[in-house]
N, C-alpha and C positions, 0 to 999 in steps of 0.2 A: 175264266171272266167272272168277276163279279156283277150281280145285276144291280140296278140303277139305287136300288132303295137301302140294300145291303149296303154299299160305298157311301151314301150318304150317311146312313149310320156311324159308321165308323169314323166319318169326318167330323160328326157332331160330338162322338163321345170323348175322341181323342182329344179335339181342339179346343173343345169346352174344358178339360178338364186340365189339359197346358194352359188354358188363358186364366183359370182363377190361379190354381198353382203360382205361375208368377207374379199375378197381383195381388196374391198373399206376401211373396217373398220379397217382392222388390215394389211394390208399391208402399210408402213411409204410411203408417197410420196415422191416421188425421186425413190421408188424401183421399178424393172424392174415388179414386178409382182403386183404395188400397179393398180387396175382400177379408174380412173378418175369418178367424179361423175356425171358429161356430157354423159357417155356412162352409168350410172345407170339410168340415166332419159329417155335414147332411149329406153334402155331393157324395162322399166315399161309401155313406152306409145306403143312400138310394142306387149308387152302383153295386153294391155288394147282394139288393134285393133283387136289382136286375139280373143277374145271376141265377139266382134260384128263380128266377119268372122264365127266364131263357131255358131251364132246366126244365121247369113243368112244360112248359110249351113243345119243347121236343119228343117227349110223351105222349101230351094229350093231343097237339096238333097233330102230329105225323104218326102216333103210333094209336092212337085210339086212347090210350090209356090215362083216365081221369084219376088223377093221385091227389089223395086229400092227406096224402101225410109225409108230404118232400118235406115239410120245416124239421123233419126227424134227421135227414140228411144233413141239411143245413147246419142244424145246432151240433150234431157230432163233429162234422168240420171244426165248430168254432170252440167245441168244449178238447178238441186235440189242441187248438191255438193256444187256448186259454192255461192248459196245462203248461206247456212249454214257456210261457209268459212268469207264471205263478213259479217257476222253479230259478227264473231270472231274479226273484225278487230276494235271494239270499238273506243276507241277516238285515235286511233294511226293512224287515216285515215287524210288525208290532210286537211280537215279542223276542225277536232278535235270532229266532232258530234258522241255519242254513240249511236246515236239513229238513224240516216241514214246514208247509204252507201254515200261515197264520190258522186257520177255520180246523187244520188236524191237530194243533197244539191245544185248541180250546175246546176241543172235542174230546182230547186225552188219548190221541194217539201217540203210539210210542215210537213207533218207525213207518216211513214210509211203503205203501202198499208196491206190491209188483208192477203192477200196471202203470204205474209212475213213473218207473225208472227208465230211462232213456230220452224223458223230454226235456232232460238240459240242454240236447243238440237241437239246433233249430234244423236240420237235417232230417233227423230222424222223427220229430215233430212233423214236419210237411210231409215225408211219407206217410203218417196216422193220417193225416190229413185227406190221403186218399183212400187209403188203405180200409181204414173203419166206415167209412162209409158204403165206400165201394163192396167190401166184403158182407155187410147186412144187406146189401139189396142184391146182390147174387144168390147167397140164400133163400132169402123171401122169395124175391123173382122165380128162382127156379123151382120153387115149392108151388109157388102161384100159378104160375104161367104152366107148367106140367099137368096140373090140376085142371087149367083149361079152366080157372075163374076170370071171370070178365066183366064189364057193366057195374054196374052198381053194387055187387057184391063185392069186387076189388076194390072197388071206391072205399068201401067200409070198412074192408080190410085193414086199407093202407092207412086208413085212420085211427082203427083200433091200435096199429103199430105204435104210431106216435104217441097216442094217449096211454100205452102201455110205458114207453121209454120216460114219457113225464112223470108217471106216479114213483118209476123206479130211481130218475134223479133226484127226486123231493128228499128223498132216504137219507139221513147224516152216513148212516153205514156204509152208502156205497162207494164214498170216498170223492164226490166232485162238491164238496160245498152244501149239500144241500139245498134247501129254499133258495138262502143267500148267494150260492153260485160260487163263481171264481171273479175276483175283481182286485182292485188294487195294485192294477201292473205297474211298472216300472220301466223296465227296457224291451228295446226287440231287435237284437244282433249289437247291444253296445248303444244303440240310441234310445234316448228317454220318449216316452209314448206321449210325453203332455208336450214335446216340443213343437211348435209351429211348423219346424221343415221336416220333422217326420211325420204329421200329418199330412203335409202338400204331398209327402213323397208315395204315403198308403193310399193317397187317392189318385194319385196319377196309376201308381201299380194296380190297383183295384179297375182303371179304366183298359190299361193294356190287357191285363187277362180276361175282361171282356171282351174286349174287343178281339183276342184269341178265341175265345169260347164262341163268340158270333162266327169266326170264319172256319170252325171244327165243326160247329152244328151246320152250316151251310154247305159244306163238303160233304157231310154224313147224307144231308137230306137230299142232296144233288146227285149223289151217286147212285149205281145198281142197288146197293144196299137199300137207300132211300125210296127209291122206286118200289122195291118189294113192300118194303114198311108200309106204306104209303097204301098198299094193295090189299095190305094184311087189317088197316084201319078201316078201311070202306069194303070191304068183302072177304072177311076171313076164312070163310069156308071155301068158298072158290078158291082161295091160294091154297089152303091147303089140298085140293081137290087135284091142283096142278103139281103138286109133287114138292113143296115148300115147306118148311115146318116153319110155322108161325111163332111157336115157343122161344125158338131160337133166336129170332130178330127180335121179337119184344125184350128178352133177357140180356141181350146186348146193348141195345137203347136203353135200358132201364138201368143197367150198372154206370154207363158215361153219363147219363143223366144226374144221376145218384151225387158222383164225383164232381160234378160243375157245380153242384150245389152244396158239397161240401166242403170245395173249394172258397165258394162266397161265404162261406159262415165264417172261414177262417179269417178272411179279410176285415169283413164284419165287426171283429171281439176287439181287435186293438182300436179300432177306432172310436168304438163305442164306449168302451172299458170296460165291460161286465160281460158274463154271460151266466146265465141259468135256467133253470128248468125250463121257466117260462118260454123258452125258445121253441121247444117241444111241441106248445097247443095247439091242437088241432084246429083253433080259429085262425092262426099264422097260415098253415098251408091251405086253408078256405082263401085266405086273402090273397096268398099269390096267386089261385086261381082266378082269382077276380080281377087282378091286374092282367093276365094273359086275356081273358076277356074282353078287357076296356083296351086293351091293345091291338088285339086281333088275333086270335088262335091261328096257328099253321103259318104263322109270316114271321114268327124268331125276330124281325126287327121289333115289331106290334109287342111285342112282351118288354122290350126294352122301355117302349114308350110308356106301355102301359104303367109299368113298377115307379117310373118316374113321376108319372103325374099322378098316379095315387097316392103316392106317399107324398107326394110334393100337397096335394090336397087334405093331406091328413095333416100334416106336419101346422097347416095353416089353421084348418077347421080346431084342432086340439088346442090351438094357442088362441084363436078369436071368439070359437063356441064350443067348447070343449064336450059340453053335455048333448050335443048334435051331431059329433062325429059318426058314430055307429049309425043313425040315420040317414046322413048323408051318405054313408058306403052302401048300405041297401039301397036306396035309393037309384045309386048312381047303379049299379049292377041290372037292378029290374029296369032303369030307361037305357043302358045298353043292349038289355037282349030284346028290348021290344022295339028300337028305333037303328041301332046299330048292331044287327047282328054279326056283323064280320069285324066289328069294333073298329078305332080309330082308322087304321089302317086299310078297312074298306072304305070308309068314308075318303081318304085321301084318294082311293083308286077312281070313285064313281065321280067325285070332281074333277079327277085328270082327264077319264073317259068323256065326261060333259063337253066340252070345248070340240074335243075330236068328232063326237056324234052330231053337235049343231053345225059343224065344217062340211061334214058329210051331207046332212040334209040340206044345206045351202046349197051345195053343187048339183045336187039331184033337183031343186027347184029351178035352176037357171035353164032358159029356154036354148 
């Protein structure tokens, strides 16, 4: 059985996505009920970010692993999708070369690098969306958790990981577009990525996959595995003394979280239209942690709410007061830390408990 909060979150995510898509496709342009395509694209981006936030909450909220490098997994999933989209351009590129993406022609590449082969097939690309972030997380996690690196030291290492990838992907000789990244996408599975119907479909698919990830995460944290994971978070030494191997539990949830973030990145790219090394920026990982803190760490649903709220605020601030956005983000994090330590979900819980407490006090006051 799902708890009430998860059920409401699922209904809101799926319901709002379906309504937005229907109004975009069915309501005529000029109608007060018509939803513009740019709103659909924004909603799809927010849903992709919500997957990243959910992935961070899974490891931070339930395993006690404060990751400052989850943007790396998100970006790797995005690059896998971007490589597939680049292979679909064919002769429609600026240089008309069916074998090489435009940036490779411009840089003087003579043949396609070996690691680009296979990305002309959608199935292979989706496999890489899962495998590349998952394998990186497996290797990194095995080395870090086996060495019992914890706390702030682990956070610093995760940030160093994403920064190292940022520097590597900036290089032109890496074969990923350098500073400009991958862009100018045309089709996905034969459908134009610029078409309104495709954008609506991608947004709905993002909502469905976010709902699936939320259900999976809820299943994990409420299972026996999840109970041990919470014990590791709270008292790792005692859990180890009882015969469990905390590093194994951490590794499993760490890899799962990385795969979830990679899927979010893969859905982000066709909806935004570009992927470049800036997605590896450590600041993006820190923002994801802020989303989780604002929504409520260790609540799962709160991570989704926090990602949507903060990014909606970012969209509004960067349009109305662009020079104040970073100050607003910092102020938001400070205010939440001071006055809402359990985030928005904690506030909802407190408001829900207040009438019950008042009712109980009134009953006790009766003669």
